[in-house]
C-alpha positions as CSV (number, residue, x, y, z in Angstrom):
1,M,8.5,6.6,48.8
2,I,5.2,4.9,48.5
3,L,4.0,4.0,45.0
4,V,0.4,4.1,44.3
5,A,-1.2,2.2,41.5
6,Y,-2.6,3.9,38.4
7,I,-6.3,3.6,37.6
8,I,-8.0,4.4,34.3
9,N,-10.7,7.1,34.6
10,G,-13.9,7.6,32.6
11,N,-12.1,9.4,29.9
12,C,-11.0,6.0,28.5
13,I,-12.1,5.6,24.8
14,R,-11.1,1.9,24.7
15,C,-8.4,2.5,22.0
16,G,-6.1,-0.1,23.6
17,A,-2.9,2.0,23.3
18,C,-2.1,1.4,27.0
19,E,-2.4,-2.4,27.2
20,P,0.7,-3.4,25.2
21,Q,2.8,-0.8,26.9
22,C,2.4,-2.2,30.4
23,P,5.6,-4.1,31.3
24,V,3.8,-6.2,33.9
25,D,0.6,-7.0,32.0
26,A,-1.6,-5.2,34.6
27,I,-4.0,-3.7,32.0
28,S,-6.9,-5.5,30.5
29,A,-10.2,-4.6,28.7
30,G,-13.0,-4.0,31.1
31,E,-16.7,-3.7,30.4
32,D,-16.7,0.0,29.5
33,R,-13.0,0.9,29.7
34,Y,-9.6,-0.6,30.2
35,V,-8.7,-1.5,33.8
36,I,-5.5,-1.8,35.8
37,N,-4.9,-4.5,38.3
38,E,-3.7,-2.6,41.3
39,D,-1.9,-5.6,42.7
40,L,0.3,-5.8,39.6
41,C,0.7,-2.1,38.8
42,I,4.3,-0.9,39.4
43,S,3.4,2.8,38.9
44,C,5.8,3.2,36.0
45,G,3.5,5.5,34.0
46,A,4.0,3.8,30.6
47,C,0.2,3.6,30.1
48,A,-0.2,7.3,30.9
49,A,2.6,8.2,28.4
50,V,0.7,6.7,25.4
51,C,-2.9,7.5,26.3
52,P,-4.4,10.0,23.8
53,V,-7.1,11.1,26.3
54,N,-5.1,11.2,29.5
55,A,-7.2,8.5,31.2
56,P,-4.6,6.7,33.3
57,K,-3.9,8.6,36.5
58,D,-2.2,7.6,39.7
59,E,-4.7,7.2,42.5
60,D,-3.7,10.5,44.1
61,Q,-4.7,12.4,40.9
62,V,-8.2,10.9,40.4
63,D,-11.1,13.4,40.5
């Protein structure tokens, strides 16, 4: 199974709920939304589980 990194789409409202949930510190505040470092992401989905606007998606689900 190949794991793909999550990314945060344009739905992000910069609430910050995702950042402390990441077990590998792959999430940080970007200019207009939070961003996920693809090299660090382990595709665990912890960020997606807490996001109130469903912004984190794995790369295969991005529109």
